[in-house]
N, C-alpha and C positions, 0 to 999 in steps of 0.2 A: 801784409799777407797777399794782397792783390798783386803787388809787384813781383813777389816770388812766384805766384801762379803764372803771371805773364811771362816771366823769364823761362820757366819750364815749358810753357806753351810754345814759346819761340824756339827753344832747343829741340822740342819734339817736331816742330815744323822742319828743322834741318834733317832730323832722322827720317821723316817720311819722304822728303824730297830726294834724299840720297837713295833710299830704298826703292822709290819709284824709278829712278834711273837704273838701278840694278835689276829691276824686275823685267827689263827688256820688253816694255809694252805690255806688262801684266801677263807675260808668258812663263814666268818663273814663280812658283808657288810661295816659297818662303819670303822673298822680298815683297811680293804682292800682299801677303798677310801682315808683314811689318808696316807697309805703307798704310793699310787700312786701320790697323791698331793705332799707329802713330797719329793719323789724321783725327780719329775719334778722340783720343786723349788730348791732342793739341787743341781741338775745337772746344772740348769740355773745359779745359783750363782757361782758355780765352774767355769763355762765357762766365766762368767764375770770377775772373779778374774784372770783367765788365760790370759786375754788380756794383763796384765802387769806383771804377775808373771811367773817365769819359770815353765814349766810343772812338772818337778821332785819335785820342792818345793811345788807347789800348791797341787798336787795329794797326796804327802806324808802327808802334814799337814791335808788335808781333811780326808783321811782315818784314820789317827791317832786320830783326834778328835772323829770321829765316833766310832772307836774301843774302845778307852779308855772310852768314854762316855757311850757306850752300856754296857761295863763291869761294870761301876759304877752303872748304872740304874738297871742292872740285880741283883747286890748284894743288893742295897738299897731297891728297890721296888719289885723285883720278888723273893727274897729269894734264889738267886743262891749261890753256894758254895764259901766260902772265904778260901784261903790258902796262905801260904807264897810264894809259887811258882807262883801262879796267880798274886799276888800283885807285885812280883818281875818282872814278865813279863810286867805288865802295866807300871811299873816305867821305864823299858827299852824303851818302846814305847815313853813315855813322854820325856825321855832323847834324843832319836832320833829326836823328833819333835823340841826340843830346839836347838839341833845342826844344824838341817836343816834350821831353822829360822836364826841362827847366820851365817851360810854359805851363805845365800842369801842376807845379808845386804851389 
């Protein structure tokens, strides 16, 4: 159950990061409200997951899901730059997430 909470916390981190970008510096109401609701829900699910997962593992996985997810959303939906170096960096993050998961088993 903790891993499911952590997965959804990470997915909500992507939601609030994208909404924050869309809020244009918190000048647009709807994206600002989505950002705040996403943050609260994401932090709450992270806290629930941390009841049984180690801090380092939970926080690393949470931030990694958010970072890589926001990277992918930026490229696919927002037209952000794609380069070999950026893709390599994302792959390194994913590799770290896999190693962190394996180390916590």
